[in-house]
Steps between C-alpha positions, in 0.01 A plus 500: 500500500541331168436132537516275196308180474750209528258250338464712184877516446539128573242408233688686226837351584581222252752246625527285187333515163581253225307625198512867411284773642156403636370845403559416131308179407601531130862440599432145618226411251584226253454586132228308317634276227325560170555214255369501142195278440697235308722435806219452750365154579140532612268240651125521444281297735145495632466501877219489758709482818401755762239664278179342635456277197541773241738423213769748404774467241842581647795604282833484683867539417505869406820701527359845435455833668163545675395769249557266205315221682199728556495593129511133398225419753274764350553361151433141609186596695348679201575213260352243741207717605567426867633664814841443642782621722876489560610317818860416593628560146232266357198589290163352601212507249153402619366184337665213312674663200809277469484439125405856410774653720759256364414607145509871587833474685670307219376760249660768719831311483508337846609142553196363683368153575208352683589356839291269717178317418 
């Protein structure tokens, strides 16, 4: 007696699928937009919200691939002598380095300005 499992065949049956093949995540992935530095408008601001009173400098407005963002982060961390990370397409550098980061970013060709108090 050959009995097939009806639940297993029901799970593989696709009734409707709007975006491509679920087995191929690259097919539905959006390409990352990589703009040259002169076309990017960056905001540099110091923030303490949600960080238990510790000040970090947040740089936002990047339109880069994650690999390029990591390379820029490494360069900024070494020039500031501080730690940092990339979160939600923003760079966070530990400490208040607004003026120094603004100077470094403008030397690299980015359009950056200080935002906030």
